[in-house]
C-alpha positions in Angstrom: 7.9 -14.0 -37.7 4.5 -15.6 -37.0 3.1 -14.3 -33.2 1.7 -16.5 -30.9 -0.8 -15.1 -28.5 -1.3 -17.2 -25.8 -4.8 -19.0 -25.3 -4.7 -17.9 -21.5 -4.4 -14.4 -22.6 -7.2 -14.2 -25.2 -9.5 -16.1 -22.7 -8.8 -13.2 -20.0 -9.4 -10.7 -22.7 -12.7 -12.3 -23.8 -13.8 -12.8 -20.4 -12.9 -9.1 -19.5 -14.9 -7.7 -22.4 -17.9 -9.9 -21.3 -17.8 -8.5 -18.0 -17.2 -5.0 -18.9 -19.9 -5.2 -21.4 -22.6 -6.7 -18.5 -21.2 -4.0 -16.2 -22.0 -1.1 -18.7 -25.5 -2.7 -19.2 -26.5 -3.3 -15.5 -24.9 0.1 -14.5 -27.5 2.0 -16.3 -30.3 0.3 -13.7 -28.0 -0.7 -10.5 -27.4 1.4 -7.8 -23.9 3.1 -8.7 -20.9 1.4 -6.8 -17.4 3.2 -6.1 -14.5 0.1 -5.7 -11.8 1.8 -3.2 -8.5 -0.6 -3.2 -6.9 0.1 0.2 -3.0 -0.7 0.4 -0.3 0.1 2.4 3.8 -0.4 2.1 5.3 -1.8 5.4 4.1 -0.7 8.9 1.6 1.8 7.2 -1.3 1.0 9.1 -3.8 -0.2 6.5 -6.1 -2.3 8.9 -6.4 0.9 11.0 -7.1 3.2 7.9 -10.0 1.2 7.1 -11.2 0.9 10.6 -10.9 4.6 11.3 -12.5 5.6 7.7 -15.6 3.1 8.3 -16.0 4.4 11.3 -16.0 8.2 10.7 -18.3 7.7 7.6 -20.7 6.1 9.9 -20.7 8.6 12.6 -19.4 11.6 11.1 -19.3 14.2 13.4 -15.4 14.5 12.7 -16.1 14.9 8.8 -16.0 18.5 8.2 -14.0 18.6 4.9 -16.3 15.5 3.9 -18.6 18.1 1.4 -21.6 15.9 1.0 -21.7 15.5 5.1 -21.2 19.4 5.6 -23.9 20.3 3.3 -25.9 17.6 4.7 -27.2 15.8 1.9 -26.0 12.1 3.4 -29.2 11.2 5.1 -27.8 7.7 6.3 -24.6 5.1 5.9 -24.5 1.8 6.7 -23.1 -1.6 6.4 -24.0 -4.4 4.3 -22.9 -7.9 3.2 -19.9 -7.5 1.0 -20.9 -8.3 -2.9 -18.2 -10.9 -3.5 -18.9 -14.1 -1.5 -15.6 -15.6 -2.5 -13.7 -13.1 -0.3 -13.4 -12.7 3.4 -15.5 -9.8 5.2 -13.1 -7.4 6.6 -13.2 -7.9 10.2 -14.4 -4.0 11.3 -16.2 -4.8 14.2 -13.2 -6.7 15.6 -10.8 -4.0 14.9 -12.6 -1.1 16.2 -13.1 -3.2 19.3 -9.3 -3.0 19.6 -8.7 0.2 19.2 -11.5 1.7 21.4 -11.8 -0.8 24.3 -11.1 -0.3 27.8 -7.2 -1.4 26.8 -7.1 -0.1 23.1 -4.5 -1.8 21.3 -3.7 -2.1 17.4 -5.7 -4.7 15.8 -3.3 -7.4 13.5 -2.7 -6.9 10.4 -4.8 -8.5 7.5 -2.7 -10.6 5.3 -4.7 -11.7 2.5 -7.7 -9.6 0.3 -10.9 -9.1 2.2 -14.0 -6.4 1.4 -16.6 -4.4 3.0 -19.0 -2.8 1.7 -21.1 0.7 3.0 -23.9 1.9 1.5 -24.8 5.9 1.4 -28.1 7.3 1.0 -27.3 10.9 -0.5 -29.7 13.6 -1.7 -28.6 14.8 -5.2 -27.3 18.3 -6.1 -27.4 20.1 -8.9 -30.7 21.1 -11.5 -31.8 17.6 -11.4 -31.8 17.4 -7.9 -35.9 17.8 -7.4 -36.5 15.0 -10.2 -34.1 12.4 -9.2 -34.9 11.9 -5.5 -32.6 10.1 -2.7 -30.5 7.6 -4.3 -28.1 5.2 -2.9 -24.3 4.8 -3.7 -22.4 1.9 -2.3 -18.6 1.9 -1.6 -16.8 -1.3 -1.7 -13.6 -1.1 0.1 -11.1 -4.0 -1.0 -8.2 -4.5 1.4 -5.3 -6.2 0.3 -1.3 -6.3 1.1 1.0 -3.7 -0.8 3.5 -6.5 -1.7 1.2 -7.6 -4.0 1.1 -4.9 -5.7 4.7 -4.1 -6.2 4.7 -8.0 -7.7 3.3 -6.4 -11.0 6.7 -5.4 -11.8 8.1 -8.7 -12.1 5.4 -9.6 -14.9 7.5 -7.4 -17.7 10.7 -9.0 -16.0 12.5 -12.2 -17.0 14.1 -14.3 -14.5 17.4 -13.0 -15.3 17.0 -9.5 -15.6 14.7 -9.9 -12.0 18.0 -11.4 -10.6 20.3 -8.9 -12.0 18.0 -6.2 -10.7 18.0 -7.4 -7.6 21.6 -8.0 -7.0 22.1 -4.4 -8.2 19.2 -3.0 -5.5 20.2 -4.8 -2.1 24.2 -4.9 -3.2 24.4 -1.9 -0.2 22.1 -3.5 2.0 23.4 -4.9 5.0 20.4 -7.1 5.7 21.4 -8.7 2.5 24.8 -9.5 3.4 24.5 -13.3 4.2 22.3 -13.8 1.1 24.0 -12.3 -1.3 27.8 -14.6 0.1 25.3 -17.6 -0.6 23.8 -16.8 -3.6 27.2 -15.4 -5.1 29.4 -18.8 -3.9 26.2 -21.0 -5.3 26.9 -22.3 -8.7 23.8 -22.5 -11.3 24.7 -24.8 -13.4 25.0 -28.1 -11.4 22.0 -29.9 -10.9 18.9 -29.2 -8.7 19.3 -30.1 -5.1 16.1 -29.3 -3.7 17.5 -29.1 -0.2 19.7 -26.3 -1.8 17.0 -24.4 -3.7 15.0 -24.3 -0.3 17.9 -23.3 1.5 18.6 -20.4 -1.1 14.5 -19.3 -0.9 14.8 -19.3 3.3 17.9 -17.2 3.2 16.3 -14.9 0.8 13.0 -14.8 2.5 15.4 -14.0 5.9 16.6 -11.2 3.9 12.9 -9.6 2.8 12.1 -10.0 6.0 14.7 -7.9 7.9 14.7 -5.2 5.3 11.0 -4.6 5.7 11.6 -4.8 9.6 14.2 -1.9 8.9 11.9 0.6 6.7 12.8 -0.7 3.3 9.5 -0.5 0.8 10.5 -2.6 -2.5 10.5 -6.3 -0.9 9.6 -8.5 -3.6 8.2 -11.3 -4.4 5.3 -10.3 -2.2 4.0 -13.7 -1.2 7.5 -14.5 0.4 6.2 -12.3 3.3 2.9 -13.5 3.2 2.8 -16.9 2.4 -0.5 -18.2 3.3 -1.4 -21.6 1.9 1.3 -21.7 -0.7 4.1 -22.0 2.1 6.5 -24.6 0.9 5.3 -25.0 -2.5 7.4 -24.7 -5.4 6.4 -21.1 -6.4 7.5 -20.2 -3.2 11.4 -22.0 -3.5 13.2 -19.4 -5.7 15.7 -16.8 -5.5 17.5 -14.4 -7.6 20.9 -15.9 -8.6 23.6 -14.7 -11.1 23.5 -16.8 -14.2 26.0 -19.4 -15.2 27.9 -19.6 -18.3 25.5 -22.6 -18.9 22.4 -23.7 -17.6 20.9 -27.1 -19.0 17.3 -28.2 -18.3 17.4 -29.6 -14.7 20.2 -27.4 -13.5 19.8 -25.4 -10.5 19.2 -21.8 -12.5 16.8 -23.6 -14.8 14.7 -24.6 -12.2 14.9 -21.4 -10.2 13.9 -19.3 -13.8 11.0 -22.1 -14.2 9.5 -21.2 -10.8 9.7 -17.6 -11.0 7.9 -18.0 -14.2 5.1 -19.9 -12.6 4.4 -17.4 -9.6 4.0 -15.0 -12.0 1.4 -17.1 -14.0 -0.1 -18.9 -10.7 0.1 -15.9 -8.3 0.6 -12.8 -9.6 -1.6 -12.7 -12.7 -4.6 -14.1 -11.0 -4.7 -11.6 -8.4 -4.4 -8.8 -10.6 -7.3 -10.7 -12.8 -9.4 -11.1 -10.4 -8.8 -8.0 -8.1 -6.9 -5.4 -9.2 -8.5 -5.1 -12.7 -12.2 -3.9 -10.9 -10.7 -0.7 -8.3 -12.0 2.4 -9.5 -10.1 4.4 -6.7 -7.3 3.8 -4.8 -5.0 4.9 -1.7 -1.7 3.7 -1.2 -0.5 4.3 2.6 2.9 5.1 3.0 4.8 5.1 6.7 7.2 8.3 5.3 8.4 9.3 8.8 9.4 5.4 9.3 11.7 5.9 5.6 13.1 8.9 6.8 14.1 7.5 10.0 15.7 4.4 8.6 17.8 6.8 6.5 18.7 8.1 3.1 18.8 4.8 1.3 15.3 3.8 3.0 14.0 7.0 1.4 15.2 6.4 -2.1 14.2 2.9 -1.9 10.4 4.5 -0.9 10.7 7.0 -4.2 11.6 4.5 -6.7 8.7 1.9 -4.8 5.9 5.1 -5.9 7.3 4.7 -9.3 6.9 1.3 -9.5 3.4 1.6 -7.9 2.4 4.2 -10.8 3.4 2.1 -13.4 1.1 -0.7 -11.8 -1.6 1.8 -12.6 -0.4 2.8 -16.1 -1.7 0.0 -18.1 0.0 0.9 -21.5 3.3 0.2 -20.0 2.4 -3.4 -18.9 0.5 -5.8 -21.5 -0.8 -7.9 -19.5 -2.4 -5.2 -17.6 -3.5 -3.6 -20.4 -5.6 -6.9 -21.5 -7.1 -7.7 -18.6 -8.4 -3.8 -17.8 -9.7 -3.3 -21.4 -9.5 0.3 -21.4 -10.6 0.6 -17.6 -8.4 3.3 -15.5 -8.3 4.0 -11.9 -9.5 7.4 -11.6 -7.9 9.1 -8.7 -4.5 7.7 -6.3 -4.0 9.0 -3.2 -0.4 8.3 -1.6 -0.8 9.0 2.2 2.1 9.6 4.8 0.8 8.1 8.0 1.4 8.5 11.6 1.3 12.2 11.2 0.1 12.1 15.1 4.0 11.0 15.8 4.9 15.0 14.8 3.4 18.0 16.1 1.0 19.8 13.4 3.4 22.7 12.7 5.4 20.0 10.8 2.5 18.3 9.4 2.7 20.9 5.9 6.7 19.6 5.9 5.7 16.0 6.1 3.0 16.6 3.1 5.6 18.7 1.1 7.8 15.6 1.4 5.4 13.6 0.0 4.5 15.7 -2.8 8.3 15.6 -3.8 8.3 12.0 -3.5 5.5 11.8 -5.9 6.0 14.3 -8.5 9.2 12.5 -8.5 7.4 9.1 -8.7 5.3 10.5 -11.4 8.2 12.1 -13.3 10.3 8.6 -13.3 7.2 6.5 -14.7 6.0 9.2 -17.1 2.7 8.8 -15.8 -0.4 10.4 -16.6 -4.1 9.5 -16.7 -5.2 9.3 -13.2 -5.7 12.2 -10.4 -3.2 11.6 -8.0 -2.9 13.5 -4.7 -0.4 13.0 -1.2 -1.3 13.6 1.8 -0.3 13.4 5.6 -2.8 11.9 8.1 -3.3 10.0 11.0 -6.1 6.9 11.0 -6.4 7.0 14.5 -4.9 9.9 16.5 -2.7 8.5 19.5 -1.1 11.4 20.9 -1.9 14.9 22.1 0.4 17.9 21.8 2.4 19.8 24.0 5.4 22.0 24.6 8.5 21.0 26.0 12.2 22.2 27.2 14.8 20.2 25.4 18.5 21.0 25.9 17.6 24.5 27.3 14.8 25.0 24.1 11.5 24.8 23.8 10.0 23.0 21.4 7.1 21.4 20.2 6.3 17.6 21.2 3.6 15.1 20.9 2.8 13.0 24.3 1.3 9.3 24.0 1.4 5.7 25.4 4.1 3.5 24.5 3.3 -0.3 24.0 4.3 -1.0 27.3 2.2 1.3 28.9 4.6 4.1 30.1 3.5 8.1 29.3 6.3 9.7 27.3 7.0 13.1 25.2 8.3 12.9 21.9 10.5 15.5 20.1 11.3 13.7 17.0 13.7 16.2 15.3 13.0 19.0 12.8 11.9 18.0 9.1 13.4 20.4 6.5 11.4 22.8 4.9 12.8 21.9 1.5 12.7 18.7 0.8 15.2 18.2 -1.3 17.8 18.2 1.6 16.2 14.8 2.0 16.0 13.7 -1.3 19.3 14.7 -2.8 21.2 12.7 0.0 18.9 10.0 -0.5 19.3 10.0 -4.5 23.5 9.8 -3.8 23.2 7.0 -2.0 24.3 8.7 1.3 25.1 6.5 4.3 23.1 8.8 6.8 22.0 12.1 7.3 24.2 14.5 7.9 23.2 17.2 10.2 19.8 16.0 11.6 18.5 12.5 13.1 14.8 11.7 13.1 13.4 9.3 16.3 10.2 7.7 16.0 8.8 5.7 19.3 5.8 3.2 18.8 2.6 4.6 20.3 -0.4 2.3 21.6 -3.7 3.8 20.8 -4.8 6.2 23.2 -7.9 5.3 25.4 -10.7 7.6 24.2 -14.4 7.9 24.9 -16.4 8.3 21.7 -19.4 10.6 21.8 -22.8 9.9 19.9 -22.8 10.6 16.3 -18.2 11.1 16.4 -16.1 8.4 15.1 -12.4 8.0 16.4 -10.1 10.9 16.7 -8.0 11.2 13.6 -6.1 13.6 11.3 -7.0 14.5 7.7 -9.6 11.5 7.0 -12.3 13.9 5.9 -9.9 15.2 3.7 -8.7 11.7 1.9 -12.3 10.9 2.1 -13.5 13.8 -0.1 -11.1 13.4 -2.8 -11.1 9.7 -2.8 -15.2 9.6 -3.2 -16.2 12.8 -2.4 -17.2 13.5 -6.2 -19.7 10.4 -6.3 -21.8 11.6 -3.4 
């Protein structure tokens, strides 16, 4: 049987080869560049992470674990215009002002791709340090929504397979009850009625928003949550449906399948071709505490989502990704549990152990090898202080902070288990809730802080995250 390769795939392949060759040639003469992708799953605090990281790289008084800084080899760091003139600039100054102003507040989350460039003047180390002299290293930070990364899994699925997988995944979720009832009552063999197609897409989008609000991670297609200028277009007007016995051309099911394929070709592929293919290092921010608080099913969803993300960084698992990367691989991937300041530091090792267990399971499930991966717990901006309180006659370690309504409260969220299996096992088994514990969370506002010269905003382990992600290149 003759194999036909789509012209678009050949064009992508040739383009990536030319770009790769030019990058190799210019890289011998130009200053080295690290392209760091930053993305986050639901409510993980991506904007705050980038703002806190940039502020603490510019003023490194709170970055002792960044070895190049500790050794005194970083002479200066400054902001430069981003190299891609077609992308919006990450609004760093605006976000920092929101976090550190007289009435601090969380900045609005970014809803599209943006970019920022930091440049480092670094004294080299090693046997040729005296010969090379001071060099400049550029860090390009590419900010993009985590929902878009998860769309990679759609590229290897037909509409029928995606629909079946979606129904299986959401069957037990209360947020999906209305949509499931609507979809199962629909006859996909009937001629397309645009108002019905729109109603189905709206109902499915309402489910996705509700699921994300309640702590679920895998909410695809990602552009349904962040439509931008695609709102109302046919590529966002589809939804999963059971396949009818007959689905002729012009039927509702046939048109849904056509629009699903259009979403992959017009939305998903361009993102991976234009942005994802150039990333060297990657951080994926995860609200693990929020998933634990939401219950076993949300935690299991997070585990599966992390595996899907690792597949996105394993080019051999996806022929399209192999074509656009042309052998290039992301070198390091950090999965970071954010909001570590919501629990006392004595529980941080347990949160990190849970993240490591999730990553280990995800790595095994994805049969992943290649990039160096690591799990960590951190707080991009520390919003609480620690204190000891009495609860039910017992002394417990708590955190105190300001709620969004201005009240100061102390929170004891509960005890994370020392053995991650106590959470992961009931999550895998589909438990409805935790049998022996509940984990509470509150939404703290940023704390008012006074920054001393040379210090960035207070954080937890941003210096360790920076050392893992870029330390070897400094």
